[in-house]
Residue, then its C-alpha position, 0 to 999 in steps of 0.5 A: x844288735x844282729x838279733x834285734x835286726x832279725x826280730x825287726x825283719x821277722x816282724x815286718x815279714x810277718x805283717x807283710x805275709x799277714x796282709x797278703x794272705x788275708x784276701x786268700x783266707x777270706x776267699x777260701x772261707x766262702x767255699x764250703x768245707x768237706x765234712x767227709x773224707x773221700x773213701x779212696x784214701x782209706x781204701x788205698x791206705x788199707x790196700x798198700x798196707x797189706x801189699x807191703x806186708x805180704x809182698x806179692x809180685x803179681x796182682x789181680x784187681x777184680x772190679x776196679x771200675x774207673x779208679x786209678x788203683x791198678x795204675x798206682x799198684x803197677x807204678x809201685x812195681x807190682x805186675x797187675x792184671x785188672x778185670x771188670x764186668x762192663x756189660x750189665x753194669x757200666x755203660x757201653x762207653x766205659x773207659x778206665x783212663x788210668x789202666x788197661x782193663x780186660x773185659 
């Protein structure tokens, strides 16, 4: 009896969820899907894999640009110093909103 009731409730719930999600799925299907993975996920995965392996305490990030990588490494407990050559590459209004950069 209880199993039968659970099955009926699950069926009602499934139908209810189905009709709620159809408009969302239709709307999302209008947007183009990404065909490529952003390279940052690959880069950060590589960096943190090797940082975990060698476990340094201090890091020098050279040429990080506007990425959040030095901020992420600092949040993981590393002492990070980040430098970049701004003049001659970046515009004069270069700002890394994630981390202080030494120029």
